[in-house]
C-alpha positions as CSV (number, residue, x, y, z in Angstrom):
1,M,110.7,90.1,133.1
2,P,107.9,89.5,132.8
3,E,108.2,85.9,131.3
4,L,106.3,82.4,130.0
5,P,104.6,82.8,133.7
6,E,103.8,86.6,134.4
7,A,102.2,86.6,130.5
8,E,100.6,83.2,131.6
9,T,99.1,84.2,135.0
10,I,97.8,87.7,133.0
11,V,95.7,85.2,130.6
12,E,94.3,83.0,133.2
13,G,92.9,86.0,135.4
14,L,92.2,88.0,132.2
15,R,90.2,85.0,130.9
16,G,86.5,85.1,132.3
17,P,86.1,88.4,132.7
18,V,87.0,90.3,128.8
19,V,86.6,87.3,126.6
20,G,83.6,88.1,124.9
21,R,83.7,91.5,125.6
22,S,83.2,94.1,123.1
23,F,85.5,97.6,123.1
24,S,83.1,100.8,123.7
25,L,86.4,102.7,123.6
26,V,89.3,102.4,123.4
27,Q,91.8,105.7,124.7
28,V,95.4,106.4,123.7
29,L,97.5,108.4,126.3
30,R,100.9,106.9,125.1
31,E,101.5,106.7,121.4
32,D,104.8,105.7,121.7
33,L,103.5,101.9,123.3
34,L,102.3,101.8,119.7
35,N,103.2,100.3,116.2
36,T,100.7,102.4,115.2
37,S,99.2,105.6,115.4
38,A,96.7,106.6,118.0
39,D,94.0,107.5,115.4
40,N,94.6,103.5,113.7
41,F,94.8,102.2,116.8
42,S,91.2,103.4,118.1
43,Q,89.6,103.4,115.1
44,A,90.8,99.8,114.1
45,L,89.7,98.0,117.5
46,S,85.9,100.7,117.7
47,G,83.1,97.7,118.2
48,G,85.3,94.6,117.8
49,S,84.5,92.1,120.2
50,I,87.3,89.9,122.2
51,A,87.4,86.3,121.4
52,K,90.3,85.0,122.2
53,I,93.5,85.7,124.7
54,F,96.2,83.0,125.1
55,R,99.9,83.5,124.9
56,R,103.3,83.0,122.6
57,G,106.2,83.6,124.1
58,K,105.7,86.0,127.2
59,N,103.4,88.5,125.5
60,V,99.9,88.2,125.7
61,V,97.2,88.0,123.0
62,L,94.0,89.0,122.5
63,R,92.7,87.7,119.1
64,I,90.1,90.8,118.0
65,E,86.8,89.9,116.1
66,I,85.4,92.8,114.3
67,E,82.1,93.4,111.6
68,S,82.9,94.7,108.5
69,G,80.4,94.6,106.6
70,S,78.7,90.7,106.1
71,R,81.1,89.3,107.2
72,P,83.8,89.0,109.7
73,N,88.4,90.4,110.1
74,A,90.0,90.0,112.5
75,L,92.8,91.2,114.2
76,L,96.1,90.1,116.9
77,L,96.8,93.0,120.2
78,V,100.1,91.4,120.7
79,V,100.7,92.9,124.4
80,N,104.5,92.5,125.1
81,L,105.1,93.9,128.5
82,G,108.9,94.7,128.6
83,M,109.9,96.0,132.0
84,S,107.3,97.2,133.6
85,G,104.3,96.3,131.5
86,R,100.9,95.9,133.5
87,L,97.2,94.2,131.9
88,L,94.8,95.0,134.8
89,H,91.0,94.4,134.8
90,Q,89.2,96.5,137.2
91,A,84.9,95.5,137.7
92,H,83.4,99.3,136.8
93,A,82.0,98.8,140.7
94,D,85.2,98.3,141.9
95,R,86.4,101.4,143.7
96,S,90.0,101.3,144.0
97,N,92.4,103.4,143.3
98,P,93.1,104.1,139.3
99,P,96.3,102.7,137.8
100,S,99.9,105.6,138.5
101,H,101.3,104.6,134.1
102,P,98.4,104.2,132.1
103,G,99.1,103.2,128.3
104,V,95.9,102.6,126.9
105,L,92.6,102.3,128.5
106,F,90.3,99.8,126.9
107,Y,86.3,100.3,128.3
108,L,84.6,97.1,127.9
109,D,81.0,96.8,127.2
110,D,79.7,95.2,130.7
111,R,81.7,99.3,131.7
112,S,84.7,97.2,132.8
113,L,88.5,98.2,131.9
114,L,91.3,97.0,131.1
115,V,94.3,99.2,131.6
116,Y,97.7,98.5,130.8
117,H,99.9,100.7,132.3
118,D,103.5,100.7,131.9
119,V,106.2,102.5,134.5
120,R,109.1,102.5,132.3
121,R,107.1,102.5,129.1
122,F,109.1,99.7,127.4
123,G,106.7,97.2,126.5
124,R,104.8,97.2,123.1
125,L,101.1,96.5,121.6
126,T,101.0,95.7,118.5
127,L,97.6,95.6,115.6
128,M,98.5,92.0,113.7
129,T,97.0,90.8,110.5
130,P,95.8,86.7,111.1
131,T,98.8,86.3,108.3
132,F,101.3,88.6,109.4
133,Y,100.9,87.0,113.3
134,R,101.3,83.6,112.2
135,T,104.8,84.6,110.7
136,W,105.9,86.0,113.3
137,S,105.1,83.0,115.4
138,R,107.0,80.7,113.3
139,A,109.9,83.6,113.8
140,M,109.9,82.3,117.2
141,G,110.6,79.5,119.3
142,P,109.0,76.5,120.7
143,E,106.5,76.4,123.6
144,P,108.6,75.1,126.5
145,L,105.2,73.8,128.1
146,S,104.3,72.1,124.5
147,P,103.7,68.0,124.4
148,S,105.7,68.8,121.5
149,F,109.0,70.3,122.9
150,T,110.7,67.2,123.5
151,E,114.1,66.2,125.2
152,W,115.6,65.1,122.1
153,D,114.3,68.3,120.5
154,L,116.1,70.1,123.7
155,I,119.4,68.0,123.2
156,R,119.3,68.0,118.8
157,T,119.6,72.2,119.1
158,L,121.5,72.3,122.0
159,T,124.0,71.1,119.4
160,R,124.0,73.2,116.9
161,S,125.2,76.5,119.1
162,R,128.2,77.0,120.4
163,S,126.6,79.9,122.6
164,P,126.7,80.0,126.9
165,I,123.6,77.5,127.7
166,R,121.7,80.7,129.9
167,S,122.6,82.7,126.3
168,W,121.0,80.1,124.6
169,L,117.8,79.1,127.0
170,L,117.1,83.7,126.2
171,D,117.1,83.3,122.5
172,Q,113.2,83.5,121.3
173,K,114.1,81.2,118.7
174,R,115.4,78.9,120.1
175,V,113.1,78.2,122.7
176,A,109.7,80.9,123.8
177,G,109.1,82.4,126.7
178,V,112.6,82.0,129.1
179,G,114.1,84.9,130.7
180,N,116.6,85.2,133.1
181,I,114.9,84.1,136.3
182,Y,114.1,81.0,134.8
183,A,117.1,80.1,132.5
184,N,119.0,80.6,135.9
185,E,117.1,78.5,138.3
186,A,117.3,76.0,134.8
187,L,120.0,76.0,135.2
188,W,120.7,75.5,138.8
189,R,118.2,71.9,139.0
190,A,120.2,70.4,136.0
191,G,123.7,71.3,137.5
192,I,125.2,73.3,134.4
193,H,127.2,76.4,134.8
194,P,125.0,79.5,132.9
195,K,128.5,79.5,131.0
196,R,128.5,76.5,129.7
197,P,128.7,76.2,125.6
198,A,125.5,74.7,124.6
199,Q,126.7,71.6,122.1
200,K,128.8,70.4,124.8
201,V,126.0,70.2,127.0
202,T,125.7,66.0,127.0
203,P,122.8,64.5,126.5
204,E,122.0,63.5,129.8
205,E,122.7,67.1,130.9
206,G,119.9,67.7,128.1
207,R,116.7,66.0,129.7
208,R,117.7,66.9,132.9
209,L,117.5,70.4,132.0
210,H,114.2,69.8,129.8
211,R,113.1,68.4,133.2
212,S,114.5,71.2,135.0
213,L,112.7,74.3,132.9
214,R,109.7,72.3,133.2
215,K,108.9,72.1,136.4
216,V,109.8,75.6,137.2
217,L,108.0,77.1,134.8
218,R,105.1,74.8,135.6
219,A,106.0,75.8,139.4
220,A,105.7,79.5,138.8
221,I,102.3,79.5,137.3
222,A,100.9,77.8,139.9
223,A,102.5,80.8,142.6
224,R,101.1,83.6,140.0
225,G,104.2,83.9,139.1
226,T,107.0,86.5,140.3
227,T,107.2,89.7,141.6
228,L,111.0,91.4,142.6
229,R,109.2,94.6,141.5
230,D,106.2,95.5,138.8
231,Y,104.8,92.4,138.0
232,R,101.0,92.2,138.7
233,T,98.9,89.9,137.6
234,A,96.0,90.3,136.2
235,E,93.9,91.3,139.6
236,G,97.0,93.5,140.6
237,W,98.2,90.8,143.3
238,E,102.3,90.1,143.3
239,G,103.7,86.3,142.5
240,G,104.1,84.4,144.7
241,Y,107.2,82.6,143.5
242,A,110.1,85.4,144.1
243,S,110.4,82.9,147.5
244,E,110.8,79.4,145.7
245,L,114.2,81.1,143.5
246,S,116.7,78.9,144.3
247,V,119.7,81.7,143.0
248,Y,118.6,83.9,141.4
249,S,119.7,87.7,142.7
250,R,120.8,85.3,146.1
251,Q,124.5,86.2,145.5
252,G,125.7,85.9,149.0
253,S,123.4,83.8,150.5
254,P,123.6,80.1,151.0
255,C,122.6,76.9,148.3
256,K,120.1,75.2,149.3
257,Q,121.1,72.3,148.1
258,C,124.6,72.3,149.3
259,G,124.9,75.4,151.7
260,N,127.9,77.0,149.6
261,T,128.2,80.4,148.5
262,I,125.2,81.5,144.9
263,E,128.0,82.7,143.0
264,K,127.1,86.2,140.3
265,L,129.3,87.2,136.4
266,S,127.4,88.7,133.6
267,F,127.6,87.9,130.4
268,G,125.8,88.9,127.7
269,G,124.4,92.3,128.8
270,R,122.5,90.4,132.0
271,S,123.2,88.8,135.8
272,A,124.0,84.8,135.9
273,F,123.3,83.5,139.5
274,F,124.7,79.1,139.8
275,C,126.2,77.7,142.6
276,P,130.3,76.8,141.9
277,T,129.5,73.7,144.0
278,C,126.5,72.3,142.1
279,Q,127.4,73.4,139.1
280,P,130.9,73.6,138.1
281,P,132.5,75.7,135.8
282,P,133.2,74.4,131.8
283,R,135.9,73.3,132.4
284,E,134.9,71.4,135.2
285,S,133.5,67.3,134.4
286,A,130.3,67.6,135.6
287,R,128.8,66.1,138.9
288,D,126.5,63.4,139.9
289,T,122.6,66.1,140.0
290,S,121.1,63.0,141.1
291,A,119.5,64.7,144.3
292,F,118.1,67.3,141.4
293,R,115.7,64.4,139.3
C-alpha cells in the first residue's frame, strides 16, 4: 500500500501542477530514503525540469530533463511510496499546515512545493539513467490495465506456476501494480480461493479473474484510491474506495454476495480475506460465479 490505483491517482493529481516546472531547490531531510547521497541527489536535479510524470506498477515516475551544455540529458526519478509515503503538492498561496514527516522538499520555479512525506520511511526515491530505467522496467510484469495484457496472456502464465494465486498476483514480476487489497477483491469477484495454486485456475476462471482485476482497479482509480490509514492524494485528500471493499479487512462481516461470514487467513507473510462459500477451498469444486460476470 499504496498500490496501482493510488499511484495512478497521485500521477493524475500532479500532472497539471508540476509538468513543465523546474526545480529551483531540492532539500533532502532524510537521506536514508535515497539511493545516493543527499548532495548527489540535490545536485543531479538542480535546474532540471519535469518533462513528464507517469506510473509504472506501484511507482510514480518523473522524467527530468537537464540542460548540459548544448544537449539535454535526462534522469528518471522513481518514487516508491512504500507503506506510508505521500507526494503532496502545495501551491505558493496555500497556507495549510506543512506535512508532519517530510523527507524531501522540491521547490519549483513557480514558488510551489512538492513534498515527499513518509511517516514510516519504507519508501524509496531512486534516480536512474534512461538506460537503467529500461532495464529496471523490463524486469517487471505487464501493466494489468494495458490493452496488451489479454486474458490469454494471464491464463497462459498462470499455468506455469504452483504458487497460490494470491501470492502470484502480488509478484511484481508477474503483473505490475497489484497489491494485497486489490488481489483479494479481484479473487472474490472471480470466485477463486486465495490459496488455489495458480496452475489449477481453469481457463474460465482465468477469464473471470482478468475481467475482475481490471474492473476493480478501474473502479478504485475512479474513487481516487483506498485510504485505510496513511494514503492521501497529491492534494492531500483521502481516497474513496474503502467503502466499496467487499472482503479486504472485512473478516467477521457478512459477504455482500451470499451473506456468510468473511474469513481471514495468513500465508506468504500477508493476510488474505475471502468468503468460504463464494470462494471454496482448493479441494472443493468451483461454484457457479455467473452473478459476478
